[in-house]
Every structure is written in C-alpha cells, then in structure tokens.
N, C-alpha and C positions, 0 to 999 in steps of 0.2 A: 747586572750591579751595579748600584747606586756608590755616590761617590764615599761617604763614610765607610762603606762598606770594602770598597777597593782599597781605601788609602787604609784601613785595617790588614787586608789581604797582603800589603806593600810590606806593610809593618813587619809581618809575622817573615815573611820571604826574607826580607833583610835581617830577620835578627838568624836566619837560618846561616846565612851564607858565612864562612869562616873567613879570616884573613887571607890573603893572598900568599902562596907559599912558594917552592921551588916547581921546577917543569919536571919533575919525577913523574908526572901521570899521563905523559905525552908521549904516543908511541915513536920509533924510529921516522917513520914517514912524516908523522906530525914534527919533529925537532927539526927535520930538513926542510919544512913549510915556514919555521923561527927563521930560522937559515936566510932560505929564502927572501923572506921580508926585511931582514934588518939587510942585506947586502944592495936591495932594491931600492933601500930607501932614501937614498942620495939624488937617483932618479927619479922618484916618485914627486918630489918636494921639485925639482925644476921642470915636469909636466905640469904640475900643478899652478908655479908661477907661469908657465907660458898660458894655461887657459885662462887665469883670472889676466892676463893681460889683454886677453879678447875680449871686447863689449860683447858681449849676447845678453842684454834685454831683452824681452817675450819681444817687444816688436823691432827689434832690429836682424829681419830678417837672415841677414849674410852673415851677420857677426853669431847666431845661435849654428848656424851650417858651418861655418869654420871651427866651432868648438867640435862640433861631433868630427869635422875633415883630422883636428888634431888628436882625440881618441881613438878615432878607428883604426890606426896602422899598428897600434896596441894590441888591438883583440885580433886583426891578422895576420900579427907575427904569433898566436899562442893558437894558429889555426882556426880560426872564426872566419865565417862568413860576415859578411854587410850590407845591410843593403840603408836607402835613406827612405822615409815613407813621405812624402810631400805633403805641405799642409795648406797648400794653396786651396783646397776646396773647405776649409775651416777657417783659413785667413790669417794663417798663423806659419811660421817658418817649415816644420814639418820635425820628426821622429828617426834619430839614431836605432836600429832595430841589430843587436850582433847574435849568432845560433853558434851552439858548438853542440853536435849530435855525438861525441866518446864513441861507446861501443855500441851504443844504440837500446842499450839496456837499465843503463842507471837511473837513480832517480830525476826528475825532472825540477829544475829550477828555475825561478823566475826573477832575476836582479832589474831593481830598478832605482833608474836615475833620472835627473833631467838637465839639460843643454842649458835653459834659461835661469836668468838672474831679474830681479826687482835695480835695478842700475841701468838706463836708459843711456841713448849716447851724448845726451845732453847734460846727464850726471856728471858733478865736481868729482864724485869719487871713481877711477878708471883704471889704477894699477895696482900691483902687487907692492909691499912694501915691509921689508924687515921691520920688528922693532925690539927693543929691548929685551932678552931670554931667548926664547925658542918661539918665539911669535912670530907671525905674520899679518897684515893689514891687506884686505883685497876684497872686490866686487867680488861677493858669490864664495869668496873662498871658504865660507864653511857652508852656506846655504846655496850649492852644495857642488861646488867644483871639488872641495877636499874630498867629497864621498863618491865620485865619479874616480878619482887616482886609487882612493881606499878598494873600490872593487877590481881595478883591472890590476893592481896590486897583488890581493889576496887568489883574481885567479892565475896569474902569473907563477905565483908560490904553489897553489895545487898542480900547476904541469911541472913545473922544478920536480916535484916531491913523486910524478909520477899517478898524481890521484885523479887529474882530471879527467881522466876516461872515464873513469867511474860514475862519472854525472853527464846528464844533459843539461843542457843550458842556452835560457834565451834572454839578453838583456835588452830593457827596452829602454832609451832614456829623450823623454820626451821634450819638444820644445817650448812648449807652452804651459808648464806648471805652477807658474805665477800670476798668469792671466791666461786662463785658457780659452782656448775658442769655443764658438759653438757650431752646430750642435756639439754637445758633451760625446754623446753617441757616437760621433762617428771621429772626435779630436780623440778619444780614448779607445778607441775602436783597435787597435795594437796590442795596447795593452790587455785588456778585458781578454781579446783572440787567446792572448800566449798565457793571462792567467788559467783559461781553460784549460790549456794545455797542461800547466803546469801542476807538478803534485806542491810543493811548497814556491812562496814568495817573502822574498828579503831584499826588503826596501834600505838605501843608503844615503836618506837625507841626514843633517845633524843632528836632529833630536834638540831636545833642552840643555842647556845650558852645562848641568853636571856632565863630569867626563865620564861615570862607570854606571851607566844606565843603558835600558833598550825601550822601543816604544813596542805594548802589546795590545794598545789601544788609543786611536784617535777620536777625537770628532770629527763629524760632516761642518760641511760650510753650504747653509742655504741659502738664497740670497731670495730677500722678497720686496716687493714695490706695493703700495697700498696709496689708491687714487680716490677721495674723497669729493666730492662737489653739493653746494647749498642751494639756496635760492638768493639771487644778488637782490639787495634791498637798500633802504636808507638806514643807516646803523639805528636810528631813532625806531627802526618798527623790527627789529631782532627781536625775536620769541613769539610774534603774533603768528596765530595760527597758521598764515597764508604767505609768511615768510622762514617762522622756523630760526633753526640754531644757527646756519652758515657751514661752509665746509672747513673751516679751521675749528669751530669746537669740537667738528664731529669728528675730525682728523687729534684734537685731544681725549676724549673719549673714550677712543678706540688704543692708542696708546695708552691710557692709563688702567686700562683694561688687560692691556696684553702686557704689562708689568706687574700688576695683580696676582695675574695667575701665572704666567709662567717663570717667576722667578723664585720658583718653591721647588722645583724641581732639577737640584743637581745631578751632574755638572752639565746641563742646559743652559744655554746663554742667548740673550736677545739681545738687539744693539739697532735702534734707529739712529742711522748714521748723517742720513742729510734730510735736510726737507725746507719745503718752497710751500707757500702760499698767497692767496689773493685774490684780487679781480682774475687776474690773467696769470698761468704760470707757463714755464717750459721748463723741461727737464731731459738732459743726454744722459741715461742710462749707462751709456758706453763711458762717456767721461765720468759721470760720476759730478754734475755740474746742473744748475740751474738759473733761471732768473724768476720775479714774481713783482709783480704790480699791484698794486691796490692803495686803496685810503683810507684814515681812520674811523672816516666816517661812511662807509660801506659794508656792508654784509659779503664775508669772503664767499666766492661765487669756488675757486678751488683751492686745492691741497695734495701736495705728493710729499711722501715719505720713503725711503729704501735703506733696505737694514739686512741686517744677516740673524741667522741662528744656528747653532753648534747644538747638535744632538750627538750622545756616543751612542747609541743606539736605533736600529730602525725602529723599534716600538716607540722609543722614544723620541722620537723625532714625529712618528706618523700623528700620536697623541697630541705635541705641541699645533702641528698643522689643522687637526680637527679643533682643536681651541679656536685660533686664531680665526680660523672661516665662521666659528660659531660666534664670537665675540665681534666680526665686522657685520653680522648680517643684522645685529639689532641696533636700528639707526636713531639717532634725533629727528626731531619734527623735520618735516622738508628737506632731506637730505640723504644721500647715497655714499656708497664706497664699496670699492670695487679692489679686493685684493690677489697679487698675480706670486707665485712660488717658483722658483727655481733650484729646483735640489741640489745642484752642482756637483759637491763631492759629499757621497754617501758615507753614513758613519762607519767606522772601523770599528767595531766592537769587542772587549775582550772573550777570547776564547781559551778552554783546555789546549789546544793545538797548539795556538800562539804562546802560553806558559809554559807547555813541554820544550819549545822552541828555546825561549827564554833560559828555559833550566841546562838544556843543553849549549848553549853559548856560555853562560856562568859557569860551567863544570868546565867548559876548553879554557876562559878564561885563566882560572885559579889555576887549571894544571898547569899551564903555561907560565905561573907565576906570575900574573897579572893582577891586579885588583880585582874583588867582585862586582859582578854585575846585577843590578837590581834593575824594579819594573819604572816608569815614568808614571805619575800624575796623570790622565788623561788630560786634566784641566789644564795642565803645561805644554799640549802636545796639539798643534794647529792641524789642518788640515794638510794630507800628501796624498800624494800619485798612488800609495798603499790602499787607499780605501775604496778603490774601484776594483779590489781583486778579491775583497770583503765577500766571503760564501762561495768564491770559486776556486778555492785552494783548501788543501786540508789544515795548513798553517801559514802565518806569515806574522812576519818580525820585523819593525822598523827600526831607524835609528843608528845604524850601523856605521853610519859616514864619521867624520873629520870632525868632531870636537871644537866648539869656539862660541862666541858672544857677540852681542850685540849686532845678529844679522837683520837683514835689511835698513839697516841703517851704515849712514859713513865711516862709523866704528867699527866695522865689521871687523872681527878677530879669529884668529884661530891660531890651537897649540898645535906647532908643527910636530911634536913628539907622541904627539894622540892618532900619526897617520899610520906609523908601522905595530902601535898597541892594537889599532880597529882594524886595520889589514892582516894580522897574526889571529885577532879572534874570528874576523868572518871568516879567514879561512880553515881555520879549524874547526868550525861551525858547520862547514860544507863539506871536510871531510869526514868527518862523524853524520851528516846526512848521507853523505854517499854511503857507509857502512851500514846504514838502518839504526843508529845509536838514539834513535829517537822515538822507536817505537817500543 
C-alpha cells in the first residue's frame, strides 16, 4: 500500500469510528480490569518515577540492568519467571525476558518493551519532574519507560480479573533499542525466538504524539555507507583523461542520482547524514564522526558519506537497494565507489492481521467509554523492535505505551492520565485475544 492509499484507508477508518460512549459493552471480567487499573494507577506512577530516575542510556550497562531489576519483581509477583540475557557478546547490557505459561493452552502473546534511553550518564536530563497539569518530564518517560509500566499494569489487571491463566505470555525488554548492538541477528535472537513461538505480538512503544492512535505499520531503518575514490592531481588537471573527476565529484553525482531516483516513492525516505572528503579522510562509523584534509588546488582522492534509508515494506526496501547499487556502478572517469548497506531494523508492513488487532483495540476502547483509536500514518512512526517480528506472527500492533511529546529531547514529557487509559486498552485487548475475539 503506498502512502496516499494508506492515508485514504486511515481516513475511511476514522470516519467509521463513533465517538466514545459508556462502558456498557464490557463483560463483568473486563469491568474488573478497569477497576483494577484505576486502583493501581498511583502505584504505577510511583514505579514510573522510580525507573525514570535510573539513568539507562544504552551505553550505561549497569543502569540498563538496574531498570530490569526494578521491573522484574512486578512480573515475579504475578507468577512470571524472569531471566537476564547477558549482552556481552554483542557489546550491550542485555535483555530482560519474563515468561508466563498460564494453563498451557491459551493464545501465545509476545509483549515488547525496552529498557534503554537515548540519555547517557553525561546528559543534563536525568530526573522525573512533575509539570503543571497531569504531566511529567523525564528521560525516557514516554520512550519507553511509560510503556513498560503500562504493560505491567495491564497484566496485573488481567491477573486480578482471573483472565491471565487463559494466556501464555512472553515479555521481552531489549536493552539496546536506541542503539542496537551487532550482529543484529544475535542481539535480537531472544526477540525473534519469542516471535517464532507467539501467535500475536504487542509493542508498548509510545508511538507519535497523538493520544488515541496505534501503530499497524512502521518503516524500517537501514544504514548505508558510501566511499568514493579518485585520482589525486593538481586541480588544474581535473577532467583530463588521465585524471578524471575526483572523489568528491563522484560522490556528488551519486547523491544527486539517489535524490532524483529515490524521492518519488513515498513513504520511502533517504538521507545522507554526514560526509567528509579531500586528499585524506577518516571516519568512525560507531561515533559517526570523521576528519578530512585537502587543498583547494588538489583533486580529491577520497570521500565518505553515511546515511539512512527507511522503507515501509520489504519489497520497497529491496527496490531501493537495487536502485542504489545500480546508480553507484556508473562511475565518472577515473573514479570508483563502494556502497555498503546494513539492513538494521526491517520494515513492519501493514497487514490484514494488524488491522484486525487495531479494530479489536478500538472496539474495546469504545466499549470502556474511552475515545476511539485510529491508525498512525507510517511516515510519522520511526523504527522499533516490533519490526523484528514482522512475518513471524499472525498479527502485530505497536504504540500501546504511554503517550507524550518531545521524546529524544530534554523536554520529553508524558501525560500521566494516559497511563491508566493505555493500560485499560491493552488489558481489554489481551482479554479479547484470550477469548478469540479477533478471529
């Protein structure tokens, strides 16, 4: 589905959604879910404050583990078994995995969270702070420590309502969502293994700023590096047959060709983020920084650029990669170019199964007297761990976490009233999955 079609489909869905009403459509057990979430809201906010105040920047390994240690007891009290998957072999802290077998016959759910934030130990943004109204600021409060608390509150409500036994649940909290370790196959092994086991996957990322939406599609995040080389010479000899055009002209040719060929296939985006060029260059792909030396009267010998590519479907990604390699292969005289692509986060394409989950979430929200829930335009949703389950489960849905704004900035803020709203929605959705209501 291309972007205009997706937006049209979104518009049609939203037109079909009536306004929120009363909670008359809930079963007795679902009403117990609502009551349980309301009773646990204060404790949920207290847990959120506690874990926000633990610095868990991706590269602060003890901090990431400390957040896991703060969450694990809540799962253990519900009867889950928990384990820590150490990340030393992929140079990250590791992951928290919590498992519940129930009666052994229920629907198998994979719930996805992450422990890390973009705010490392040297960030000035370190503490939970209440702001006027019912909001709070803090590092990772929306992305996604709030979502982790939503998940735990929803599971506790299912337990209180006597419905948790009807499900089998594996919750995976990655410790490196914001900056994944490598190789990606190893760092996401626990997640993909759980997806191969599960029937349905639910992601508790915050999603975009709008409070009453969920994510049925995310673009992937592919990193690419391009290095060009040329024949060094005095600048007065540039373009002569024995000298050619030089590395920087070759880089400019390729980037212009990428722009012209890749900018007309929405919602695909392509962006060169950093570039160095000259007589000699160095570039650190981990730190994304480099140096260059050259002179105005010397034809450039080397150039280097790094960027990203975001596609909605595997087919769109494959098409873009093939186009890039084809364009790179057309060299200016006496130049060369090498393109390296790291697929990173795969696309999370929209599917009929994902749309059915959204419909079930929306109906449960309206039955509970809450606002309707519509789909997010994938152009507004970044990459997330839900992408690794695409094609491995029957259906998946993301954006079930705490809603907020300005995530990844020192103004990251969350609406604390949405903690209970999202927990009710998620718990009712899981209850209806247990009852087979999505089929």
